[in-house]
C-alpha positions as CSV (number, residue, x, y, z in Angstrom):
1,M,-37.9,17.8,63.5
2,F,-38.3,19.8,60.4
3,C,-40.3,23.1,60.5
4,P,-42.2,24.2,57.4
5,I,-41.5,27.7,56.2
6,L,-43.5,29.5,53.5
7,F,-41.0,31.1,51.1
8,S,-42.1,34.4,49.4
9,A,-40.6,35.7,46.2
10,A,-38.5,38.1,48.3
11,S,-37.1,35.3,50.5
12,L,-36.1,33.2,47.6
13,L,-34.5,36.2,46.0
14,S,-32.5,36.9,49.1
15,F,-30.3,33.9,48.4
16,G,-27.4,35.4,46.4
17,P,-24.8,38.1,46.4
18,M,-27.3,40.9,45.5
19,A,-29.0,40.7,48.9
20,A,-26.7,43.3,50.6
21,F,-26.9,45.9,47.8
22,G,-29.5,47.6,45.7
23,P,-30.2,48.3,42.1
24,P,-30.9,51.8,40.6
25,S,-34.4,52.9,41.5
26,G,-37.0,55.6,40.9
27,A,-39.7,56.1,38.4
28,D,-37.5,58.2,36.1
29,C,-34.6,55.7,35.7
30,A,-36.1,53.9,32.7
31,I,-33.9,53.6,29.6
32,P,-35.4,53.1,26.1
33,D,-34.2,50.0,24.3
34,G,-34.5,48.5,20.8
35,L,-37.8,46.7,21.6
36,E,-39.7,49.8,22.8
37,E,-42.6,50.7,22.8
38,N,-43.7,47.4,24.3
39,D,-45.2,48.5,27.7
40,T,-48.6,46.9,27.3
41,P,-49.9,43.5,26.0
42,G,-51.2,45.2,22.9
43,Q,-47.7,46.6,22.2
44,A,-45.9,43.3,22.8
45,S,-42.8,42.9,20.7
46,V,-43.1,39.9,18.4
47,L,-39.9,37.9,18.7
48,G,-38.5,34.6,17.4
49,P,-35.8,32.4,18.8
50,G,-32.6,34.3,19.4
51,F,-30.5,36.4,21.8
52,Y,-31.6,40.0,22.6
53,P,-29.0,41.9,24.6
54,G,-29.2,45.4,26.2
55,L,-32.8,45.6,27.3
56,H,-34.3,47.5,30.2
57,V,-37.2,47.4,32.6
58,A,-38.3,49.9,35.3
59,P,-41.2,50.5,37.7
60,D,-43.2,52.4,34.9
61,D,-41.6,50.5,32.0
62,V,-42.3,46.8,32.0
63,D,-41.7,44.8,28.9
64,Y,-44.2,42.6,27.0
65,I,-43.0,40.1,24.3
66,S,-45.0,37.7,22.1
67,V,-43.5,34.4,21.0
68,S,-45.2,31.7,18.9
69,I,-45.0,28.0,20.1
70,P,-45.6,25.4,17.4
71,P,-47.5,22.2,18.2
72,A,-45.6,19.7,20.4
73,A,-42.8,22.2,21.1
74,T,-41.4,23.8,24.3
75,L,-40.8,27.5,24.7
76,R,-37.9,28.5,27.0
77,V,-37.4,32.1,27.8
78,R,-34.4,33.0,30.0
79,T,-33.0,36.4,31.2
80,R,-29.7,37.5,32.6
81,A,-29.5,40.6,34.7
82,E,-27.5,42.0,37.6
83,W,-30.8,42.1,39.7
84,P,-33.7,39.7,39.8
85,L,-36.5,39.7,37.3
86,L,-40.0,38.1,37.2
87,V,-41.1,36.5,33.9
88,S,-44.8,35.6,33.8
89,G,-47.4,34.5,31.3
90,P,-51.2,34.1,31.2
91,S,-51.1,30.4,32.1
92,T,-48.6,30.3,35.0
93,L,-47.4,32.2,38.0
94,P,-44.2,34.3,37.9
95,S,-41.0,32.4,38.0
96,Y,-39.6,33.1,41.5
97,G,-35.9,32.9,42.0
98,Y,-33.5,31.7,39.4
99,P,-33.6,28.8,37.0
100,C,-29.8,28.4,36.3
101,E,-27.9,30.9,38.3
102,P,-28.4,33.9,40.5
103,T,-30.2,36.9,39.0
104,D,-31.9,34.9,36.2
105,G,-35.7,34.9,35.6
106,A,-37.2,32.4,33.2
107,Y,-40.4,31.0,31.7
108,F,-41.1,27.5,30.2
109,Q,-44.2,26.4,28.4
110,Y,-45.1,23.3,26.4
111,N,-47.7,23.5,23.6
112,A,-49.8,20.3,23.8
113,T,-52.3,21.5,21.2
114,S,-52.4,20.7,17.4
115,S,-52.0,24.4,16.4
116,T,-49.5,27.2,16.9
117,V,-50.0,29.2,20.1
118,S,-48.9,32.8,20.6
119,Q,-47.7,33.4,24.2
120,I,-47.5,37.0,25.5
121,L,-45.0,37.3,28.4
122,R,-44.5,40.1,30.9
123,I,-40.9,40.9,32.2
124,E,-40.6,43.2,35.2
125,P,-38.2,43.9,38.1
126,A,-38.6,41.5,41.1
127,I,-37.5,44.3,43.5
128,A,-40.0,47.1,44.0
129,N,-39.1,50.4,42.3
130,A,-36.0,49.0,40.7
131,C,-34.6,49.7,37.2
132,V,-32.9,46.6,35.7
133,A,-30.8,46.1,32.5
134,Y,-31.0,42.6,31.1
135,D,-30.3,40.2,28.2
136,L,-33.0,37.9,26.8
137,L,-32.6,34.4,25.3
138,I,-35.5,32.7,23.5
139,E,-35.5,29.1,22.5
140,V,-38.2,27.0,20.9
141,E,-37.6,23.3,20.3
142,A,-39.7,20.2,19.4
143,S,-40.3,18.1,22.4
144,S,-43.1,16.0,24.0
145,A,-45.1,16.3,27.2
146,S,-42.8,13.8,28.8
147,V,-39.7,15.9,28.1
148,A,-38.6,18.1,31.0
149,M,-39.3,21.8,30.8
150,D,-36.6,23.3,32.9
151,C,-32.9,23.9,32.5
152,L,-31.8,21.5,35.3
153,E,-33.0,18.4,33.4
154,P,-32.4,15.6,32.7
155,N,-32.3,14.6,36.3
156,D,-34.9,11.9,36.5
157,V,-32.7,9.2,38.1
158,C,-29.9,9.3,40.7
159,L,-27.3,8.7,38.0
160,T,-28.2,11.9,36.2
161,A,-28.7,14.0,39.3
162,T,-28.0,17.7,38.6
163,R,-25.2,19.2,40.6
164,I,-26.2,22.3,42.4
165,S,-24.8,24.5,45.2
166,D,-25.8,27.6,47.3
167,G,-28.3,29.9,45.6
168,G,-31.9,30.0,44.3
169,Y,-33.3,27.9,41.5
170,G,-36.8,28.8,40.1
171,G,-39.0,28.0,37.2
172,L,-38.6,24.2,37.8
173,W,-41.2,21.6,36.8
174,L,-42.3,18.4,38.5
175,R,-44.8,16.0,36.9
176,P,-46.2,12.7,38.1
177,G,-43.6,10.0,37.3
178,D,-40.9,12.7,36.7
179,L,-38.6,12.5,39.7
180,D,-36.0,15.3,40.2
181,F,-32.6,14.4,41.7
182,Y,-30.1,17.0,42.8
183,R,-26.5,16.2,43.9
184,L,-24.7,18.5,46.3
185,E,-22.2,18.4,49.2
186,I,-22.6,19.8,52.7
187,A,-19.7,21.9,53.7
188,P,-17.6,20.7,56.6
189,F,-19.3,21.4,60.0
190,A,-22.1,23.2,58.2
191,T,-25.8,22.9,58.2
192,L,-27.5,22.4,54.8
193,T,-30.8,24.2,54.4
194,V,-33.2,23.3,51.6
195,G,-36.3,25.4,51.0
196,V,-38.9,24.3,48.5
197,L,-41.7,26.5,47.3
198,V,-44.6,24.9,45.4
199,E,-46.7,27.2,43.2
200,G,-50.4,26.8,42.8
201,H,-53.2,25.1,44.7
202,P,-51.6,23.4,47.7
203,L,-53.6,20.2,47.9
204,C,-53.1,19.3,44.2
205,Q,-49.4,20.2,44.0
206,A,-47.6,18.4,46.8
207,I,-44.0,17.2,46.8
208,Q,-42.6,14.2,48.6
209,G,-38.9,14.5,49.1
210,S,-35.9,13.0,50.8
211,L,-32.2,13.4,51.3
212,L,-30.2,10.4,50.2
213,N,-26.6,9.1,50.7
214,G,-24.6,10.6,47.9
215,D,-21.8,8.1,48.2
216,A,-23.9,4.9,48.0
217,V,-24.7,3.1,44.7
218,G,-28.1,4.2,43.6
219,C,-28.1,7.0,46.2
220,G,-28.4,4.4,49.0
221,G,-32.0,3.4,48.2
222,N,-33.4,4.6,51.5
223,S,-34.1,8.1,52.7
224,T,-32.2,9.5,55.6
225,L,-34.3,12.7,55.9
226,V,-37.8,13.5,54.6
227,L,-39.2,16.9,53.7
228,D,-41.9,18.0,56.1
229,S,-44.9,20.2,55.4
230,D,-48.2,21.3,56.9
231,D,-49.8,23.0,53.9
232,F,-48.2,21.2,50.9
233,S,-47.0,24.5,49.5
234,S,-43.7,25.0,51.3
235,Y,-41.1,22.7,52.6
236,F,-38.0,23.1,54.8
237,L,-35.2,20.6,55.4
238,T,-32.0,20.9,57.4
239,H,-29.1,18.5,57.9
240,T,-25.8,19.1,59.7
241,N,-22.5,17.7,58.5
242,P,-20.4,16.9,61.7
243,N,-17.3,15.9,59.7
244,P,-14.2,18.0,58.7
245,T,-14.7,16.9,55.0
246,P,-17.6,17.7,52.6
247,L,-20.6,15.3,52.9
248,P,-22.1,14.2,49.6
249,V,-25.9,13.9,49.5
250,V,-28.6,13.7,46.9
251,L,-32.0,15.5,47.1
252,R,-34.9,13.5,45.6
253,L,-38.2,15.2,44.9
254,D,-41.4,13.5,43.7
255,N,-44.8,14.8,42.5
256,V,-47.3,13.0,44.8
257,A,-49.9,12.5,42.0
258,W,-52.3,10.5,44.1
259,L,-53.1,13.6,46.1
260,C,-54.7,15.1,43.0
261,P,-56.2,12.6,40.5
262,G,-55.8,13.9,36.9
263,N,-52.8,16.1,37.7
264,Q,-50.9,15.1,34.6
265,T,-49.4,18.4,33.7
266,G,-47.3,18.8,36.9
267,F,-46.5,22.1,38.6
268,R,-43.7,24.7,39.0
269,Y,-41.5,25.0,42.1
270,G,-38.4,26.8,43.3
271,L,-35.4,25.7,45.4
272,A,-33.3,27.8,47.9
273,I,-30.1,26.2,49.0
274,S,-27.6,27.3,51.7
275,G,-24.8,25.5,53.6
276,S,-23.5,23.5,50.6
277,H,-19.9,23.1,49.5
278,P,-18.9,23.8,45.8
279,L,-19.2,20.3,44.3
280,G,-15.8,18.9,43.3
281,T,-14.1,22.3,42.8
282,T,-10.8,23.5,44.3
283,E,-8.7,26.5,43.6
284,F,-5.0,26.7,42.8
285,C,-2.5,29.5,42.2
286,S,-4.9,31.7,44.3
287,P,-4.6,34.5,44.7
288,M,-3.1,35.4,41.3
289,N,-0.9,38.5,40.9
290,S,-2.9,41.7,40.6
291,N,-4.0,42.9,37.2
292,S,-3.9,46.5,36.0
293,T,-7.0,47.4,38.1
294,G,-5.0,46.6,41.3
295,V,-6.8,43.3,42.1
296,P,-6.4,39.7,40.8
297,T,-8.6,38.4,38.0
298,Q,-10.9,35.9,39.7
299,L,-12.0,32.6,38.1
300,S,-14.9,30.5,39.6
301,A,-16.9,27.5,38.6
302,S,-20.5,26.6,39.4
303,W,-22.7,23.6,38.7
304,G,-26.3,23.7,37.4
305,T,-25.7,26.9,35.5
306,G,-24.2,25.8,32.2
307,S,-25.5,23.9,29.2
308,E,-24.4,20.3,28.2
309,L,-22.3,19.3,31.3
310,G,-24.0,21.8,33.6
311,L,-20.7,23.5,34.5
312,Q,-20.1,27.2,33.9
313,L,-16.9,29.1,34.4
314,R,-17.1,32.7,35.3
315,V,-14.5,35.5,35.6
316,H,-14.7,38.8,37.3
317,D,-12.5,41.7,38.5
318,G,-10.8,41.9,35.1
319,P,-9.6,45.1,33.3
320,P,-12.5,46.6,31.4
321,G,-12.3,46.4,27.6
322,Q,-9.6,43.7,27.5
323,W,-10.2,40.4,25.6
324,G,-9.5,36.9,26.8
325,Y,-10.4,33.2,26.7
326,F,-10.3,30.0,28.9
327,L,-7.6,27.3,29.1
328,V,-7.8,23.7,30.2
329,G,-5.2,21.1,31.2
330,N,-5.0,17.6,32.8
331,G,-2.4,18.8,35.2
332,F,-1.5,21.9,37.2
333,Q,1.5,23.3,39.0
334,E,2.0,25.8,41.9
335,P,3.2,28.5,42.2
336,G,3.2,28.3,38.3
337,L,5.6,29.8,35.7
338,P,6.0,33.6,35.5
339,A,4.4,34.8,32.3
340,G,3.2,38.3,31.3
341,Q,2.1,40.0,34.5
342,G,1.0,36.8,36.1
343,R,1.7,33.0,36.4
344,F,0.8,30.2,34.0
345,C,-0.3,27.4,36.3
346,L,-1.4,24.5,34.0
347,S,1.2,21.8,33.8
348,P,3.7,21.9,30.8
349,L,5.3,18.7,31.8
350,A,5.7,15.8,29.3
351,G,2.6,13.7,29.2
352,D,0.3,16.6,30.3
353,R,-1.9,18.3,27.9
354,V,-3.0,22.0,27.6
355,G,-5.8,23.3,25.3
356,R,-7.3,26.7,24.5
357,Y,-11.0,27.2,24.2
358,H,-10.4,29.5,21.2
359,R,-11.8,27.7,18.1
360,A,-14.1,30.2,16.4
361,G,-17.6,29.1,15.5
362,T,-17.6,26.0,17.6
363,P,-18.6,25.1,21.2
364,L,-14.9,25.2,21.9
365,S,-14.8,29.0,21.5
366,S,-14.9,31.1,24.7
367,L,-13.7,34.5,23.4
368,G,-15.0,37.6,25.1
369,F,-14.1,40.8,26.9
370,F,-14.4,42.4,30.3
371,E,-17.4,44.8,30.8
372,A,-17.1,48.1,32.6
373,D,-17.7,46.4,36.0
374,G,-15.0,43.8,35.4
375,T,-17.3,40.9,34.5
376,F,-16.4,38.7,31.5
377,R,-18.8,38.9,28.6
378,N,-18.9,35.9,26.3
379,V,-19.2,36.9,22.6
380,S,-19.0,33.4,21.2
381,N,-22.6,32.3,22.0
382,T,-21.2,29.6,24.3
383,S,-22.9,30.7,27.5
384,I,-26.7,30.5,28.1
385,S,-26.4,33.6,30.3
386,G,-24.1,35.6,28.0
387,H,-21.4,35.7,30.7
388,G,-18.7,33.2,31.4
389,F,-18.4,29.9,29.5
390,D,-20.5,26.7,29.4
391,V,-17.9,23.9,29.4
392,P,-18.6,21.4,26.7
393,A,-17.9,17.7,26.8
394,A,-15.3,18.0,24.0
395,L,-11.8,19.1,25.0
396,P,-9.7,21.5,22.8
397,Y,-6.7,19.1,22.5
398,L,-5.1,17.8,19.3
399,G,-7.1,14.8,18.2
400,S,-10.4,13.9,19.8
401,A,-10.9,13.8,23.5
402,T,-13.9,14.3,25.8
403,I,-14.5,14.8,29.5
404,Q,-15.5,11.6,31.2
405,P,-17.2,11.0,34.6
406,G,-14.6,10.6,37.4
407,Q,-12.0,12.7,35.6
408,T,-10.5,15.9,37.0
409,H,-9.7,18.8,34.7
410,H,-8.0,22.1,35.5
411,F,-9.0,25.5,34.2
412,Q,-7.4,29.0,34.0
413,F,-8.3,32.2,32.2
414,W,-5.9,34.2,29.9
415,H,-6.5,37.8,29.0
416,R,-4.8,40.8,27.4
417,E,-3.5,43.7,29.5
418,S,-2.7,47.3,28.8
419,G,0.8,48.0,27.3
420,G,0.7,44.9,25.1
421,T,1.2,42.4,27.8
422,F,-1.1,39.7,29.3
423,Q,-2.3,38.3,32.5
424,F,-3.9,35.1,34.0
425,S,-6.6,34.3,36.6
426,N,-6.3,31.9,39.4
427,G,-6.9,28.2,38.5
428,V,-9.9,26.0,39.3
429,S,-9.8,22.2,39.4
430,V,-13.1,20.4,38.7
431,Q,-14.0,16.8,39.3
432,F,-16.6,15.5,36.9
């Protein structure tokens, strides 16, 4: 039996690594940035599409921005911060949780009119009394009302189900006739928990959902579990994997349009996931030798966070100020070959291929540096969050090659070290 739970903004935001710590706080911790003064709707900064780094909000210093949306176009506003943000506009509720990865806040709006619309948005901390530094990404693109308005699309059929894992995902849209499918794996002997929060009037915005067999063709066709709800605004689902291996499942969500005739615009909702297993990812050469900070440089991969393929690679615990980029190969070796201060773990054997994501001005460039906290910052505009690297379909090998479904590719990160030497991260294998 499934028990409905009403998720608040705070409960959705608790899914993620930030739950055990706290951001800077206090009314006097605001830091002026290049868009100030923009503390009221009348002072809103007029912005066009682009990337705006190094911004700040605080309890007494919220940010207002104004963006124009042409007819038949979709506005996508995304933020990246170390702590959660709320992004809200006049026509929608705040975006609870995270659209693509933890600590992101976002706003999506389609202009169905025949004239340009100026949208004023408010950006503020999601945690009371917090001061938050953030980067802002604004995108405006031609689309239609039938085109999805969230960053986990296209996922309208089982074949294109978006891969997700533990965390919160907010700012999602569900319209009549627009099914959303999400593919994930339940960790061995773990219990998967899926929380769904629907925004808006409960009776007009209901979700019908089920958990399907992720191994079967067409997701099995029949539901094995069904989301339960008493008030049509919050849903809760659990399922336990009794096996010693990950259990693949697909979550299907449907806008139940017949509950609200005329509901053609759809509604926003958020997901909170726990108990899943990182989809198709395994580590090798882990842990790597320690870098100059005294700990290993750590590489990880997550689904549902990057553009194009939906895969984003992230690196942390690196030496601040040092530059680096990502590597890929179709084979790996352990314990690897000693090189620099670490080990090169992609296979150099005959027939195996190794490539560098280091082609300037293309999606195959991943160049960046480590920030003061050891997090890798992408300076190649190949990450929607500004951190890590969104893996493209094209591979950086000689000739033309692309990542195909069913293939497994292996990734490692290379970076410079003090004293003119270099270091590597651990490796991650990913099945696509």
